[in-house]
C-alpha positions as CSV (number, residue, x, y, z in Angstrom):
1,M,0.0,-0.2,-0.2
2,A,1.1,3.6,-0.8
3,N,1.9,6.6,1.9
4,G,2.2,4.6,4.8
5,G,-0.2,2.1,4.4
6,I,-2.8,1.5,7.5
7,F,-0.6,3.9,9.5
8,R,0.0,6.9,7.0
9,R,-1.0,10.0,9.2
10,K,-1.7,13.5,8.5
11,S,0.5,16.3,9.7
12,V,-0.8,18.6,11.9
13,A,-0.1,21.2,9.7
14,Q,-2.9,19.3,7.6
15,I,-5.2,19.2,9.7
16,Q,-4.8,22.8,11.2
17,S,-5.3,23.5,7.5
18,E,-8.3,21.8,6.8
19,H,-10.0,23.8,9.9
20,E,-9.0,26.9,8.2
21,H,-11.2,26.2,4.8
22,G,-14.1,24.0,6.7
23,E,-17.9,24.9,5.7
24,L,-19.2,24.8,9.0
25,K,-20.1,28.2,10.4
26,R,-17.7,29.3,13.4
27,T,-20.2,30.6,16.1
28,L,-19.3,29.2,19.7
29,G,-17.7,30.7,22.5
30,A,-16.6,29.6,25.8
31,L,-20.0,30.4,27.5
32,N,-21.5,28.1,24.5
33,L,-18.9,25.3,24.7
34,T,-19.0,25.0,28.5
35,L,-23.1,25.2,28.6
36,L,-22.7,22.5,25.4
37,G,-21.1,20.2,27.8
38,I,-23.1,21.0,30.6
39,G,-26.1,20.2,28.3
40,C,-24.9,16.7,27.8
41,I,-23.3,16.2,31.2
42,I,-26.4,16.7,33.3
43,G,-29.4,13.6,31.9
44,T,-29.5,10.0,31.8
45,G,-26.5,9.5,34.3
46,I,-27.8,11.5,36.9
47,F,-32.1,11.6,36.3
48,V,-31.9,7.6,35.8
49,L,-28.5,5.3,36.0
50,T,-27.5,6.7,39.5
51,G,-30.6,5.2,41.2
52,R,-29.4,1.4,39.4
53,A,-26.0,1.9,40.0
54,A,-26.6,2.2,43.8
55,A,-29.6,0.0,43.8
56,D,-27.5,-2.9,42.6
57,F,-23.5,-2.1,42.9
58,A,-22.9,0.6,45.3
59,G,-25.7,1.5,48.0
60,P,-24.7,4.6,49.5
61,G,-21.2,4.2,48.0
62,I,-22.6,5.9,45.1
63,M,-21.1,9.4,46.3
64,I,-17.5,7.5,45.9
65,S,-18.4,5.7,42.6
66,F,-18.6,9.4,41.2
67,I,-15.4,11.0,43.0
68,I,-13.9,8.1,41.2
69,T,-15.3,9.1,37.5
70,G,-14.9,12.1,37.7
71,T,-11.0,11.9,38.8
72,L,-10.7,9.7,35.6
73,C,-12.8,12.1,33.7
74,A,-10.1,15.4,34.7
75,F,-7.8,13.5,33.5
76,V,-9.0,12.6,30.3
77,A,-10.5,16.1,29.8
78,L,-6.9,17.7,30.5
79,C,-5.6,15.4,28.0
80,Y,-8.8,16.4,25.6
81,A,-7.9,20.0,26.3
82,E,-4.3,19.7,25.0
83,L,-5.6,17.8,21.7
84,A,-8.2,20.6,21.3
85,S,-5.9,23.5,21.8
86,V,-3.5,21.9,18.8
87,L,-5.8,20.5,16.6
88,P,-9.2,22.4,16.6
89,V,-10.9,20.3,14.6
90,S,-14.5,18.4,13.8
91,G,-14.3,14.9,14.9
92,S,-12.5,15.1,18.3
93,A,-10.6,12.0,19.3
94,Y,-10.9,10.4,15.7
95,S,-8.9,13.6,14.5
96,Y,-6.5,13.2,17.5
97,S,-5.6,9.8,16.0
98,Y,-5.2,10.5,12.6
99,A,-2.7,12.8,13.3
100,S,-0.8,10.7,16.1
101,M,-1.1,7.1,15.0
102,G,-2.4,6.4,11.9
103,E,-5.3,5.7,9.6
104,V,-6.1,2.5,11.2
105,V,-6.4,3.7,14.8
106,A,-8.3,6.8,13.2
107,W,-10.5,4.3,12.0
108,V,-11.4,2.4,14.9
109,M,-11.5,5.2,16.9
110,G,-14.7,6.5,14.8
111,L,-16.2,3.3,15.5
112,L,-15.5,3.8,19.0
113,L,-17.1,6.8,18.8
114,I,-20.0,5.6,16.9
115,L,-20.6,3.2,20.1
116,E,-20.4,6.1,22.2
117,Y,-22.4,8.9,20.9
118,G,-25.0,7.2,18.5
119,L,-25.9,4.4,21.5
120,A,-25.8,7.0,23.8
121,G,-28.4,9.1,22.2
122,S,-30.3,6.2,22.7
123,T,-29.8,5.6,26.0
124,V,-31.1,9.1,27.0
125,A,-34.3,8.8,24.8
126,V,-35.1,6.0,26.5
127,G,-34.7,7.8,29.6
128,W,-36.4,10.9,28.1
129,S,-39.3,8.2,28.0
130,G,-39.6,6.8,31.4
131,Y,-40.1,10.5,32.6
132,L,-42.7,11.2,29.9
133,V,-44.4,8.1,30.6
134,S,-44.5,9.2,34.3
135,L,-45.4,12.4,33.8
136,L,-48.3,11.9,31.5
137,K,-49.6,9.8,34.5
138,D,-50.3,12.6,36.8
139,F,-52.3,13.8,34.4
140,N,-54.4,10.3,33.8
141,I,-52.7,10.2,30.2
142,I,-51.5,6.4,29.5
143,I,-49.6,5.3,27.0
144,P,-50.0,1.2,26.7
145,P,-47.2,0.0,28.3
146,E,-46.0,-1.9,25.5
147,L,-45.0,0.7,23.6
148,T,-42.8,2.2,26.6
149,A,-40.4,-0.6,26.4
150,A,-38.0,-2.5,24.1
151,P,-39.1,-6.2,22.8
152,G,-38.7,-8.8,25.7
153,V,-38.0,-5.5,28.5
154,A,-40.5,-5.9,31.4
155,V,-42.6,-3.0,32.3
156,K,-43.3,-2.3,35.6
157,D,-45.5,-0.2,37.9
158,A,-44.5,1.9,40.6
159,A,-44.4,-1.0,43.1
160,G,-42.1,-2.9,41.1
161,N,-45.1,-5.4,39.9
162,V,-44.4,-6.4,36.1
163,I,-47.7,-5.5,34.3
164,A,-46.7,-5.8,30.6
165,T,-43.5,-6.8,28.4
166,G,-42.3,-4.2,25.7
167,M,-42.8,-4.1,21.9
168,M,-41.0,-1.0,20.9
169,N,-40.3,2.6,22.9
170,L,-42.5,4.6,20.6
171,P,-42.0,8.0,22.8
172,A,-37.8,7.8,22.4
173,M,-38.6,7.2,18.8
174,V,-40.6,10.4,18.5
175,A,-38.2,12.2,20.5
176,L,-35.0,11.3,18.2
177,L,-37.2,12.4,15.5
178,A,-37.6,15.7,17.1
179,V,-34.2,16.3,17.6
180,T,-33.0,15.3,14.1
181,A,-35.3,17.7,12.8
182,L,-33.6,20.3,15.0
183,L,-30.0,19.4,13.9
184,V,-30.7,19.8,10.5
185,R,-32.4,23.3,11.2
186,G,-28.7,24.7,12.1
187,V,-25.9,24.7,14.9
188,T,-27.1,28.1,16.1
189,E,-30.9,27.3,16.4
190,S,-29.5,24.4,18.1
191,T,-27.1,26.1,20.7
192,T,-30.1,28.7,21.6
193,V,-32.4,26.0,22.7
194,N,-29.9,23.9,24.1
195,N,-28.9,27.3,26.2
196,V,-32.4,27.9,27.8
197,I,-32.7,24.2,28.6
198,V,-29.3,23.8,30.6
199,F,-30.6,26.6,32.7
200,I,-33.4,24.9,33.4
201,K,-32.4,21.9,34.1
202,V,-29.8,23.3,36.0
203,G,-32.1,25.0,38.0
204,V,-34.1,22.0,38.7
205,V,-30.9,19.7,39.9
206,V,-29.7,22.9,42.6
207,A,-33.5,22.7,43.8
208,F,-33.6,19.2,44.5
209,I,-30.2,19.4,46.2
210,G,-31.0,22.8,48.3
211,I,-34.5,21.2,48.9
212,G,-33.7,17.5,49.3
213,A,-30.6,18.3,52.0
214,F,-33.8,19.1,54.9
215,Y,-34.9,15.6,54.2
216,V,-31.8,13.8,54.6
217,N,-31.7,11.2,56.8
218,P,-28.0,10.5,57.5
219,D,-28.9,7.1,59.4
220,L,-29.6,5.9,55.4
221,W,-25.6,6.7,54.8
222,T,-24.7,3.8,56.8
223,P,-23.0,1.7,56.2
224,L,-21.6,3.6,53.2
225,I,-20.4,0.8,51.3
226,P,-22.6,-2.1,51.9
227,P,-21.3,-5.7,53.0
228,Q,-19.8,-7.4,49.6
229,D,-22.5,-10.3,48.4
230,P,-21.5,-13.3,48.2
231,P,-19.5,-12.4,50.8
232,P,-15.6,-13.1,50.7
233,P,-14.2,-16.5,51.8
234,P,-13.5,-17.0,55.8
235,G,-10.3,-16.0,56.6
236,T,-9.7,-13.0,53.6
237,A,-8.1,-9.9,55.0
238,T,-10.6,-6.6,55.8
239,D,-8.2,-3.8,55.4
240,V,-8.9,-1.4,53.2
241,F,-6.2,-1.9,50.9
242,S,-6.9,-5.6,50.9
243,Q,-10.4,-5.2,50.0
244,I,-9.4,-3.1,46.8
245,W,-6.7,-5.6,45.8
246,S,-9.4,-7.9,46.2
247,A,-11.7,-5.8,44.1
248,L,-9.1,-5.2,41.3
249,V,-8.6,-9.3,41.2
250,G,-12.3,-9.7,40.7
251,I,-12.6,-7.4,37.7
252,V,-10.1,-8.7,36.1
253,T,-11.2,-12.4,36.8
254,G,-14.6,-11.5,36.2
255,E,-15.9,-12.1,39.4
256,E,-19.5,-11.8,39.9
257,S,-20.1,-9.9,43.4
258,R,-22.4,-6.9,44.4
259,F,-21.7,-4.2,46.4
260,G,-18.1,-3.8,48.5
261,V,-15.3,-2.3,47.0
262,S,-16.0,-3.9,43.4
263,G,-19.3,-2.9,43.8
264,V,-18.3,0.6,44.3
265,I,-15.9,0.3,40.9
266,H,-18.6,-1.3,38.9
267,A,-21.1,1.6,39.7
268,A,-18.9,4.3,38.7
269,A,-18.1,2.2,35.1
270,V,-21.8,2.1,34.9
271,I,-22.4,5.9,35.9
272,F,-19.3,7.0,33.7
273,F,-22.4,7.5,31.0
274,A,-23.3,10.5,33.2
275,Y,-20.1,12.4,32.0
276,L,-20.0,11.8,29.0
277,G,-21.1,15.1,27.5
278,F,-17.8,17.0,28.4
279,E,-15.8,15.1,25.4
280,A,-18.9,16.1,23.1
281,V,-17.4,19.4,23.5
282,S,-14.2,18.7,21.7
283,T,-16.6,17.7,18.6
284,A,-17.0,21.5,17.9
285,G,-13.8,22.3,17.4
286,A,-14.3,23.8,13.8
287,E,-17.4,25.9,14.8
288,S,-15.1,27.4,17.6
289,R,-14.7,31.1,17.3
290,N,-11.0,30.6,19.0
291,P,-10.8,27.1,19.8
292,A,-7.4,27.4,21.4
293,R,-8.5,29.1,24.5
294,D,-12.2,28.7,24.3
295,M,-12.2,24.9,23.9
296,P,-10.5,24.1,27.2
297,I,-12.1,26.5,29.0
298,G,-15.5,24.7,27.8
299,I,-14.2,21.4,28.8
300,L,-13.1,22.2,32.1
301,A,-15.5,24.2,33.3
302,S,-18.3,21.9,32.7
303,L,-16.3,18.8,33.9
304,A,-15.9,20.8,37.0
305,I,-19.3,22.1,37.7
306,C,-21.0,18.7,36.9
307,T,-19.0,16.7,39.1
308,V,-19.6,19.1,42.1
309,L,-23.4,18.7,41.0
310,Y,-23.6,15.1,40.9
311,I,-22.0,14.0,44.1
312,L,-24.3,16.4,45.9
313,T,-27.0,15.0,44.1
314,S,-26.4,11.5,45.1
315,A,-25.9,12.0,48.8
316,V,-29.0,13.6,49.0
317,L,-31.1,10.8,46.7
318,V,-29.5,8.4,49.0
319,G,-30.0,9.8,52.2
320,I,-33.9,10.4,51.2
321,V,-34.8,6.8,49.7
322,P,-33.1,3.7,50.9
323,Y,-31.0,2.7,48.3
324,Q,-32.5,-0.8,47.9
325,S,-35.8,1.2,46.2
326,L,-33.8,2.9,43.8
327,D,-34.2,0.7,40.9
328,N,-36.4,2.6,39.2
329,P,-36.2,4.8,35.7
330,A,-37.0,8.2,37.5
331,P,-35.0,7.9,40.8
332,I,-34.8,11.9,41.3
333,A,-38.6,12.2,41.2
334,L,-39.0,9.2,43.7
335,A,-37.2,11.3,46.3
336,V,-39.1,14.0,46.1
337,N,-42.4,11.8,46.4
338,E,-40.6,10.4,49.1
339,I,-41.1,13.8,51.1
340,G,-44.4,14.7,50.2
341,L,-43.6,17.4,47.7
342,G,-46.1,16.5,44.8
343,W,-45.5,19.9,42.8
344,F,-41.8,19.8,43.0
345,A,-42.1,16.3,41.8
346,L,-44.3,17.4,39.0
347,L,-41.4,20.1,38.3
348,V,-38.3,17.4,38.3
349,K,-40.0,15.6,36.0
350,I,-40.6,18.7,33.7
351,G,-36.8,19.4,34.3
352,A,-35.8,16.2,33.8
353,L,-37.6,16.2,30.3
354,A,-35.8,19.4,29.1
355,G,-32.9,17.5,30.5
356,L,-32.6,14.9,28.3
357,S,-34.0,16.5,25.9
358,S,-30.6,18.9,25.8
359,V,-28.6,15.5,26.2
360,M,-29.7,14.0,23.0
361,L,-29.1,16.9,21.3
362,V,-25.7,17.5,21.9
363,L,-25.1,13.6,21.9
364,L,-26.3,13.6,18.0
365,Y,-24.5,16.8,17.2
366,G,-21.6,14.8,18.1
367,Q,-22.3,12.1,16.2
368,T,-23.1,14.2,13.4
369,R,-20.0,16.3,13.3
370,I,-18.2,12.8,13.4
371,F,-19.4,11.1,10.7
372,Y,-18.7,14.9,8.6
373,T,-15.1,14.7,9.3
374,M,-14.8,10.5,8.6
375,S,-17.0,11.4,5.5
376,R,-14.0,14.6,4.3
377,D,-11.4,12.1,4.5
378,G,-13.1,9.3,2.6
379,L,-13.8,6.6,5.1
380,L,-17.4,6.8,4.5
381,P,-19.3,7.8,1.5
382,G,-19.1,11.4,0.2
383,V,-22.9,12.1,0.5
384,L,-22.2,11.9,4.6
385,S,-20.3,15.4,4.1
386,K,-22.5,17.2,2.1
387,V,-23.2,20.4,3.5
388,H,-27.3,21.8,3.0
389,P,-27.0,25.5,1.0
390,K,-29.2,26.8,3.5
391,F,-28.9,25.7,6.9
392,Q,-25.1,24.9,6.3
393,T,-25.3,21.5,8.2
394,P,-24.8,18.3,7.2
395,W,-28.2,17.1,6.7
396,V,-27.9,14.0,5.1
397,N,-25.8,12.4,8.1
398,T,-27.5,14.0,10.3
399,L,-31.1,12.4,9.1
400,L,-29.2,8.8,9.1
401,V,-27.8,9.2,12.6
402,G,-31.1,10.1,13.4
403,L,-33.0,7.3,11.9
404,L,-30.4,4.9,13.3
405,A,-30.4,6.2,17.0
406,C,-34.1,5.7,16.5
407,F,-33.8,2.0,15.6
408,A,-31.6,1.3,18.7
409,A,-34.0,3.3,21.4
410,G,-36.8,1.6,20.0
411,F,-35.8,-1.9,20.2
412,M,-32.5,-1.8,22.5
413,S,-32.6,-1.9,27.0
414,L,-31.7,0.8,28.5
415,D,-29.1,-1.4,30.0
416,A,-27.5,-2.6,26.7
417,L,-27.2,0.6,25.5
418,A,-25.2,2.1,28.6
419,D,-22.8,-0.3,29.0
420,L,-22.2,-0.4,25.3
421,S,-21.9,3.6,25.1
422,N,-19.8,2.8,28.2
423,V,-17.7,0.5,26.7
424,G,-17.1,2.8,23.8
425,A,-16.4,5.8,25.7
426,L,-13.8,4.2,27.8
427,T,-12.1,2.7,25.1
428,A,-11.7,5.8,23.2
429,F,-10.9,8.2,26.3
430,G,-7.8,5.7,26.9
431,V,-6.5,6.2,23.1
432,V,-6.8,9.9,23.8
433,C,-4.7,9.6,26.7
434,A,-1.9,7.6,25.5
435,T,-2.5,9.9,22.1
436,V,-0.9,12.8,24.2
437,I,2.0,10.5,25.4
438,Y,2.4,9.6,21.6
439,L,2.6,13.5,20.7
440,R,4.9,14.5,23.5
441,F,7.4,12.1,22.1
442,T,7.1,12.2,18.6
443,S,6.7,16.3,18.0
444,P,7.9,17.7,21.5
445,D,8.3,21.2,19.7
446,L,4.3,21.6,18.3
447,K,2.9,24.4,19.4
448,R,1.1,23.8,22.5
449,P,-1.5,26.7,23.8
450,F,-2.8,24.2,26.5
451,R,-0.6,21.7,28.3
452,V,-1.7,18.6,30.6
453,P,-0.1,19.4,33.6
454,L,1.3,16.9,35.6
455,Y,2.8,15.4,32.7
456,P,3.2,12.2,32.4
457,V,1.5,11.4,35.1
458,V,-1.8,12.6,34.1
459,P,-2.3,10.6,31.2
460,I,-0.8,7.6,32.8
461,L,-3.3,7.5,35.2
462,G,-6.3,8.2,32.9
463,V,-5.0,5.5,30.7
464,L,-4.5,3.0,33.4
465,M,-8.4,3.8,35.0
466,C,-9.7,3.5,31.9
467,G,-8.5,0.1,31.6
468,L,-9.9,-0.8,34.8
469,L,-13.5,0.4,34.4
470,L,-13.6,-1.1,30.6
471,L,-12.6,-4.3,32.3
472,S,-15.4,-3.7,35.0
473,L,-17.8,-3.7,32.2
474,L,-17.0,-6.5,29.8
475,T,-15.9,-9.1,32.5
476,R,-19.5,-8.7,33.7
477,S,-21.2,-9.3,30.5
478,D,-21.1,-12.0,27.5
479,H,-23.2,-9.8,25.8
480,T,-21.8,-7.0,25.8
481,R,-18.3,-8.5,25.4
482,T,-19.6,-10.4,22.8
483,F,-21.3,-7.1,20.6
484,F,-18.4,-5.2,21.6
485,L,-16.0,-8.0,19.4
486,G,-17.8,-8.7,16.7
487,Y,-18.8,-5.1,16.5
488,L,-14.9,-4.0,15.9
489,A,-14.5,-7.3,13.5
490,I,-17.1,-6.0,11.3
491,G,-15.8,-2.6,11.5
492,M,-12.1,-3.8,10.2
493,V,-13.5,-5.7,7.7
494,V,-15.7,-2.5,6.3
495,Y,-12.0,-0.7,6.8
496,F,-10.1,-3.1,4.4
497,V,-12.8,-3.2,1.6
498,Y,-14.0,0.2,1.6
499,S,-12.3,2.7,3.6
500,M,-8.6,2.1,3.1
501,R,-9.2,2.0,-0.9
502,S,-11.0,5.4,-0.5
503,S,-9.0,7.1,1.9
504,K,-8.4,10.4,0.0
505,L,-5.0,10.6,2.3
506,G,-4.2,7.4,0.7
507,K,-4.9,9.2,-2.9
508,G,-2.9,12.1,-2.0
509,I,-5.6,14.9,-1.9
510,L,-6.1,17.6,0.5
511,V,-9.1,17.9,1.9
512,T,-10.3,21.4,1.8
513,G,-14.0,23.2,2.2
514,H,-14.7,23.5,-1.2
515,E,-12.9,21.1,-2.9
516,A,-10.4,18.4,-3.3
517,Q,-6.8,19.4,-4.3
518,P,-3.5,17.5,-5.1
519,M,-1.4,17.5,-1.9
520,E,2.5,16.9,-1.3
521,L,2.4,13.2,0.0
522,P,4.3,13.2,3.3
523,H,7.1,10.8,4.0
524,K,7.0,7.5,5.5
525,D,8.7,9.0,8.8
526,D,6.6,12.4,9.2
């Protein structure tokens, strides 16, 4: 194969040139990027998945799980901030990989980001559907339960009794179609709507923390980490370090257990979904007015704000409702009902619907921009980078992403969607941290407006923590592991059959915003 084969790389200068000639409108500043991140971060993780993680794995230790995941995301966010300041492009980690480790790694990263964004949007839609069903029920409007869950998924009433088996999740599909239509309309209109919704849902979360704090029963916080189930063998050391070591060994070997230290770590992997939004900021590089300054601000500010809100919200949640009762699609509404504030429960459901709507918006937005970039590079069909003459958005691929997300939301369960999204995200984040290390070695003189502090400790810890949480997910679920490995295998077949041969880099074509131009091929050692 010519031009470096499957490991051919774009130069940093080439990627920056593509950014300068891009067609997408540059309308986003630091505030918009921060709100974009918050709009994605605060959503299904806090409104839906927190209850499941506490009830099934961590108990009150869910607070520690949020700290673990927030710490990991801080490491990853610092790595993203450095890469985003160097490579301000649409496509995020995909483009970073193309510039550092080569085309085949970039292709794999693109596959991972499809899992992260495409299925994450579907996951959020399923959570949105649950809150809508609960809200409509308050007004005596009943959607047939068979139309509110994926095929084979049990639909339960408030008491936990199974009342039906799902056929399709119709509300989730309708929600994604509406979001798709908005994204086709344009990013300026989309971010305006998102900014309004962000203020609404942050207000709801802050109000829940402020009001709920007066109803917290500290007794429900003990034991902070419930005993492991099943218990460890007799004679096993019980000091903290021994428990952590046993938990790590159990994760690697796939040992099934609930609660204890291993449960807290697995809960951190489950709720990892809650933090995906900060990475979505990096997909907007091509539409940022001053990406070198604004993108690090947007990434780090959105993550810091949401981490604090998450820890406080989870503390109030498990302090109001016994953790055993939190396996509910609307745990925060359940907590408000527990303290008897019916009016506030209604407000929480409305706020959750608004919040989840903005998350769907940002996730699908991110996925369309990744497809746009991969298409411009020739790795996907050119029609996916076709920009609408009036709206200046990649409308064909937006419609495709929306339809695929609708199908997944309608016919896959919440647990399956969330786990697969987390697997894709954790793998992608680990590669991003490794990319920072790679570029520091191979391009030490590269201009870096933002540099990762405490290098190389931060990116190394990011890689190790991503690997740990990834193992926790893959070793506990045969279905998740099988789907993930099969998905990657099919993706590699597509690369060797189509993408490798259609690559514009392989053909010596420079991508610009208006036309493909011949370019000077880089040397193999560039």
